[in-house]
N, C-alpha and C positions, 0 to 999 in steps of 0.2 A: 263142376263138370270139366273145366279146362285141365285141372290137375289129373283127372281120371284119363282124359284123352292122351295127355303127355305120357303118363305112366304106361298106358297100354301100347302106345306107339313105340315107346322106348323098348319095351319087351318084344314087340313084333319085329322091329327093324334092326336092333343092334347085332344079333347073331348073323343074319345074312349079309349085312353090310361089312362086318369084320371078315367074313369069308371072301368077300370081293376086294379086300384090302383097304376099306374105308374105316376111319375112326368116327363114331357117332359122338359129336361134341355137345350138341344141345338140340332140344326140340321145344318150340313155342307153339301154343294154340291160342290165337287171338283174333279180335275183330279188326280188319283193316279195310277202310273205305266201305264199311257196312257189310263186309263179307267175312265169314269164318275163314281163317287162313292157318294152315299147318305149315310151319317153317322148320326145316330140318337143316342143321349145320353139320357139315362133314369136313374131315381133314384126312390127309394121308402123307406119308413121307414125301417131302419136297413140295407140298402144297397141292391144292386141288384146282384143276383147270375147268374152263367152261364146258368142254366136251365131257369131262369126268362127271360134272354135275348133271349133265343131260343123261349120261349112262346110269347114274344113281337114280335119277327120276324115273327112268324106264324100269328099274328094279323095284323101287319103292311103291309106285302107283298100284301095280297089280297086288302087291302084298297087302296094302291097306284096303283095297277093294275086297279081297278075299276074306280078310278079318272082319270087315264091315262093322266097326265099332263107333264110327263117327256118324251121328244121327242125321246130319243134314249135309247138303252139298258144301264143299269147301274148296279153297284154292291151295294147291300144294306148291311150296317154294323150296328149292334145294339150293344151298349155297355154301361157300367156304365160310369159316368163322371170322375172317377179316383180321385186321391188325389188333383190335381190342377184343381178342378172343374170349369167349365165355369159358369159365373154368367151373367144373361141376364135380368131377369124381376125385376121390382121394388121390388116385395116381396122378391126376392133373396137377393137384396142389404140390405133390412131391416133385413132379417134373419141372414145374415152374418156380421152385424154391429160389429165393433171392430176387425174384421179379416183383415189380410194383403192381398192386391190384386194388380195385374198388370193390367193396362188398357191401350189400345191403342185407339186413337180417329181417326175419319174421318178428322176433321178439327183441326188445331192447336189451342192451348190455351196457351197464353203467350209464343208463339214460340216453343211449345213442342207438341208432339203427343203421347209420352209414359210417363206413370206415374206409380209409385209404392208407395203405402201408405196404411193407415188404413181407412177402410170404416167408415164413420160417418153417419149422418142423411140423410134421403131422404125427400126432400121438392119440391113439384110441378114438379116432373120429373127430379130433379137435385140431384145427389149424391155428398155429401161432402166427400172429400178425404184429410186426414191429411198426408202431405208429411214430409220428414225429417226436413225441415227447413221452411215450408210454408204450405198452404192449397189451395185447388182448388175445384171449383164446376164444375161438368161435367154433361151435359144433357144426359139422356139415349139415345136419338136419335143420339148423337155424338159418342157413344161408338161403336168402331169396334169390339174389343174383350176385354173380362174381365175374368181373371182367378185367383182363390185363390192361394196364395203362402203358402205352408205348409212345 
């Protein structure tokens, strides 16, 4: 269910947010303090201010209400991605090539599910990651979470 909510929220929110100059970075649907929470991370050129998060909240709330795909009451949180920015899209991996990142995967690769390394090239949905003493290729579909390390 959480993946379905995230997928649907992404589809509903990305186009109108882009029209307003926001980049949709990540969406999380989780339980926080016993309440369902939909957390939306946004960015834009020069960063996102508190006032811009409030502006985005006023845009997002009615869109989600009209789509009505979340079955229970939830808390909506809108924020900037922060220093350890989530990385999700192929274009993000290309944009942050050369940066250090932590990645956790759904399925094991060579017996591991957690990696820290430097982002290399993107080829056919595969991100190359230079580890301390090795390298690994990880398919975007296998990435559970990816965050920059700063």
